[in-house]
C-alpha positions as CSV (number, residue, x, y, z in Angstrom):
1,M,0.6,-1.4,-25.0
2,V,3.3,0.4,-23.7
3,N,3.4,3.8,-23.1
4,P,6.0,4.9,-25.8
5,F,7.0,8.1,-23.9
6,E,7.6,6.2,-20.7
7,Y,9.4,3.2,-22.4
8,V,11.9,5.8,-24.4
9,F,12.5,7.9,-21.7
10,W,13.5,5.1,-19.3
11,R,15.8,3.2,-22.1
12,I,17.3,6.7,-23.0
13,L,18.2,7.2,-19.3
14,R,19.5,3.8,-18.7
15,L,21.9,3.9,-22.1
16,L,23.3,7.2,-20.7
17,R,23.9,5.8,-17.4
18,R,25.5,2.8,-18.8
19,L,27.6,4.9,-21.0
20,H,28.4,7.3,-18.2
21,L,27.2,10.0,-20.0
22,A,24.3,10.8,-17.5
23,R,26.1,13.8,-15.8
24,L,25.8,15.7,-19.3
25,V,21.8,15.3,-18.7
26,W,22.1,16.2,-15.0
27,M,24.5,19.0,-15.3
28,G,24.5,20.2,-11.5
29,S,22.3,17.7,-10.2
30,S,23.4,16.4,-6.7
31,T,22.9,13.3,-4.7
32,R,22.2,13.3,-0.9
33,M,21.6,10.4,1.5
34,F,17.6,9.3,2.1
35,T,17.6,10.1,5.7
36,D,19.2,13.6,5.2
37,L,16.3,14.5,2.9
38,F,13.4,12.6,4.5
39,K,13.5,12.5,8.3
40,G,11.8,10.0,10.4
41,F,10.7,7.5,7.7
42,E,12.7,4.6,9.6
43,R,9.8,4.9,11.9
44,V,6.9,5.0,9.5
45,E,5.2,1.6,10.2
46,A,4.4,1.1,6.3
47,V,8.1,1.5,5.5
48,R,9.3,-0.7,8.1
49,R,6.7,-3.2,6.5
50,I,8.3,-2.9,3.6
51,F,12.1,-3.4,4.4
52,G,11.2,-5.1,8.0
53,E,14.5,-5.4,10.5
54,R,16.7,-3.9,7.7
55,T,14.8,-0.4,7.4
56,E,17.5,1.4,8.8
57,A,20.3,0.0,7.0
58,V,18.5,0.1,3.8
59,L,17.1,3.8,4.5
60,G,20.8,5.1,5.6
61,N,22.4,3.5,2.5
62,L,20.0,5.0,0.2
63,K,21.0,8.0,-2.2
64,V,18.9,10.4,-3.7
65,E,19.7,12.1,-6.9
66,I,18.2,15.5,-7.3
67,I,16.5,15.5,-10.7
68,F,15.1,18.3,-12.9
69,F,12.1,16.8,-14.6
70,G,9.4,14.3,-13.2
71,Y,8.5,13.9,-10.1
72,M,9.8,10.7,-8.6
73,G,11.7,7.4,-9.7
74,V,13.8,4.7,-8.7
75,D,17.2,3.9,-11.1
76,D,16.9,0.5,-12.0
77,T,20.6,0.0,-12.6
78,D,21.5,0.7,-8.8
79,G,18.2,1.2,-7.0
80,H,18.5,4.5,-6.0
81,L,15.9,7.3,-6.0
82,M,15.4,10.1,-8.3
83,V,13.5,13.3,-6.9
84,N,12.7,16.4,-8.6
85,G,13.9,19.5,-6.4
86,R,11.2,21.6,-7.3
87,Y,8.6,18.9,-6.4
88,L,10.1,18.6,-2.9
89,K,9.7,22.1,-2.4
90,S,6.4,22.9,-3.9
91,G,4.5,19.5,-4.2
92,V,1.5,18.6,-1.8
93,K,3.2,17.0,1.3
94,T,0.7,14.1,1.2
95,D,1.4,13.5,-2.2
96,I,5.1,13.4,-1.6
97,Y,4.7,11.2,1.5
98,L,2.6,8.6,-0.6
99,D,5.2,9.0,-3.6
100,V,8.1,8.1,-1.2
101,V,6.1,5.2,-0.2
102,H,5.4,4.2,-3.6
103,E,9.0,4.5,-4.6
104,L,10.5,2.7,-1.3
105,C,8.1,-0.3,-2.9
106,H,10.2,0.0,-5.9
107,V,13.5,0.1,-4.2
108,K,12.6,-3.1,-2.4
109,Q,11.4,-4.9,-5.6
110,W,15.0,-3.8,-7.3
111,M,16.8,-5.3,-4.5
112,D,14.4,-8.5,-5.0
113,G,16.0,-8.5,-8.4
114,R,12.6,-7.6,-10.1
115,E,12.4,-6.1,-13.6
116,L,10.5,-2.3,-12.4
117,F,10.3,-1.5,-16.2
118,D,9.0,-4.6,-18.1
119,S,8.0,-3.6,-21.3
120,N,5.7,-6.5,-21.8
121,Y,3.0,-4.6,-19.8
122,E,1.8,-1.3,-19.6
123,Y,2.2,1.2,-17.0
124,V,-1.1,0.5,-15.2
125,D,-0.7,-3.3,-15.8
126,R,3.1,-3.8,-15.1
127,P,3.0,-6.2,-11.8
128,T,5.6,-3.8,-10.0
129,E,3.5,-0.7,-10.3
130,V,0.2,-2.7,-9.4
131,E,2.2,-4.0,-6.3
132,A,3.3,-0.5,-5.3
133,Y,0.0,1.1,-5.8
134,R,-1.8,-1.4,-3.9
135,Y,0.6,-0.5,-0.8
136,T,0.8,3.2,-1.2
137,V,-3.3,3.0,-1.6
138,Q,-3.4,1.2,1.7
139,E,-1.2,3.6,3.3
140,A,-3.6,6.3,1.9
141,K,-6.6,4.9,3.6
142,R,-4.8,4.5,6.9
143,I,-3.8,7.9,7.1
144,G,-7.3,9.0,6.1
145,L,-7.8,9.9,2.7
146,S,-11.1,9.5,1.2
147,T,-11.6,7.3,-2.1
148,E,-12.2,10.8,-4.0
149,Q,-8.4,12.1,-2.4
150,I,-7.0,8.5,-3.7
151,L,-8.6,8.9,-6.9
152,Q,-6.9,12.5,-7.3
153,Y,-3.6,11.0,-6.1
154,L,-3.7,8.3,-8.7
155,K,-4.5,10.9,-11.7
156,T,-1.0,11.5,-13.4
157,E,-0.6,13.3,-16.8
158,W,0.5,10.0,-18.6
159,M,-2.4,8.2,-17.8
160,T,-5.5,8.6,-19.8
161,P,-9.2,8.1,-18.1
162,A,-9.1,4.7,-19.4
163,D,-5.8,4.0,-17.9
164,L,-6.9,5.1,-14.5
165,K,-9.8,2.9,-14.7
166,R,-7.9,-0.1,-15.4
167,L,-5.4,0.9,-12.8
168,V,-8.4,1.0,-10.0
169,K,-9.7,-2.1,-11.1
170,N,-6.0,-4.0,-10.9
171,I,-5.4,-2.6,-7.8
172,D,-8.9,-3.5,-6.4
173,L,-9.8,0.0,-5.3
174,E,-13.6,-0.1,-4.6
175,I,-15.3,3.0,-6.1
176,S,-18.8,4.3,-6.4
177,E,-20.1,4.8,-10.0
178,S,-20.2,8.3,-9.4
179,E,-16.5,8.6,-8.5
180,A,-16.1,6.0,-11.5
181,S,-17.4,8.5,-14.0
182,D,-15.6,11.4,-12.6
C-alpha cells in the first residue's frame, strides 16, 4: 500500500512544476549550486563511488532549491536537490551528511532514467529507496555509527514501526532482538 500523503504530495508538486506554478508555492525560495552549500563532497569516497569520474562535473552542475518544508529530496522533473533551509541550519550534522549521500543516490538514479516515485511500491519497498538506504547505511557504518544510531537515523515520522522493520529487512541490516523491539 502506497503512503497516500507522500503520493499526493509529490503528485501535486510535480503538477505545479509542470504548470510552472511552483513559484506560487515556494514564494521566495532560492536556488544555489550544490558545491556552494556542500563543500568538499567531491572528495568523499562514498560520493565518488556514486558518480565515478563524473563526480566533479555532476556536483558542479547540481542545483539545490531551498525549500520551506520537509528535509531533503530530489525533484524528479529535472533531478535537482530540494533542501529545507531550517534543516540545514539546525539539523544533526551526521543526519544531514547521510541525507545528502542518500539523495545523491537518487540523483544518480534519476540520471539513469529510473522512476524515483514508483507508486506501485510503498516507500520502504520501493527499489530506489531500498538501494539508496542500503548505500547510506553502508556509509553510516563506515563513519562509525552503531546499529542503534543507524536505526535512529532510519526512523522517520512517516514510517510506522512495522514500516521500519520492513525497511531494515529490505536493506539487510542485521539487528539484535532487543534492537528490533525498540
